[in-house]
C-alpha positions in Angstrom: 80.6 -7.9 6.0 79.8 -8.9 2.4 76.3 -9.9 3.3 75.7 -6.5 4.8 76.8 -4.8 1.6 74.7 -7.2 -0.5 71.6 -6.6 1.6 72.2 -2.8 1.4 72.5 -2.9 -2.4 69.4 -5.0 -2.8 67.5 -2.7 -0.5 68.5 0.4 -2.5 67.7 -1.4 -5.7 64.3 -2.2 -4.4 63.5 1.2 -3.0 65.3 3.5 -5.6 62.5 3.3 -8.3 60.0 4.3 -5.6 62.0 7.3 -4.6 62.8 8.4 -8.2 59.3 8.2 -9.5 57.6 9.5 -6.4 56.6 13.2 -7.1 55.5 14.1 -3.6 56.1 12.9 -0.1 52.5 11.5 -0.1 53.1 9.4 -3.2 56.5 8.2 -1.9 54.9 7.2 1.4 52.1 5.4 -0.4 54.5 3.6 -2.7 56.7 2.5 0.2 53.8 1.4 2.3 52.3 -0.5 -0.6 55.6 -2.3 -1.2 56.2 -3.1 2.5 52.7 -4.6 2.8 53.1 -6.6 -0.4 56.5 -8.0 0.5 55.3 -8.7 4.1 52.3 -10.5 2.7 54.4 -12.8 0.5 56.7 -13.5 3.5 53.7 -14.5 5.6 52.3 -16.8 2.9 55.7 -18.5 2.7 55.8 -18.8 6.5 52.4 -20.5 6.5 53.5 -23.0 3.8 56.7 -23.7 5.6 54.9 -24.2 8.9 52.4 -26.6 7.2 55.3 -28.6 5.6 57.0 -28.8 9.0 53.9 -30.2 10.6 53.6 -32.8 7.8 57.3 -33.8 8.1 57.3 -33.9 11.9 55.8 -37.4 12.0 55.2 -37.4 15.7 58.7 -36.3 16.7 58.3 -34.0 19.7 61.3 -31.8 18.7 60.1 -31.3 15.2 56.6 -30.7 16.4 57.9 -28.0 18.7 59.7 -26.3 15.8 56.6 -26.6 13.7 54.5 -25.0 16.5 57.0 -22.1 16.7 56.8 -21.6 13.0 53.0 -21.7 13.1 53.0 -19.0 15.9 55.4 -16.9 13.8 53.1 -17.2 10.8 50.1 -16.2 13.0 52.0 -13.3 14.4 53.1 -12.2 10.9 49.5 -12.3 9.7 48.3 -10.2 12.6 51.1 -7.7 12.0 50.2 -7.4 8.3 46.5 -6.9 9.1 47.4 -4.2 11.8 49.8 -2.5 9.3 47.1 -2.3 6.7 44.7 -0.9 9.3 47.3 1.6 10.5 47.9 2.8 7.0 44.1 3.4 6.6 44.0 5.1 10.0 46.8 7.5 9.1 45.2 8.3 5.8 41.9 9.2 7.4 43.5 11.0 10.4 45.8 13.3 8.4 43.7 13.6 5.3 46.4 12.0 3.2 45.3 10.5 -0.1 47.7 7.6 -0.6 46.1 5.8 -3.5 
């Protein structure tokens, strides 16, 4: 229960400045999209580093290699997701004529 409250407070603290300083829906959407892509990018970078370290630490152990492969596939999936999200933001901007920058 306490973890849910803590996560909610951290999420509000992260997004509140965006909502307060955003003057229009367009600027709020742009700020939120920028923050989500930035945080997602950092998470993916950390996933790549962790997967690499897991491969180095596996030392031929099949169980550890399996976990490292799973981490690698998660990092690849996260990278693809961030690339698609960035493309989707650009597509939405062009489709609806929204200036998000």
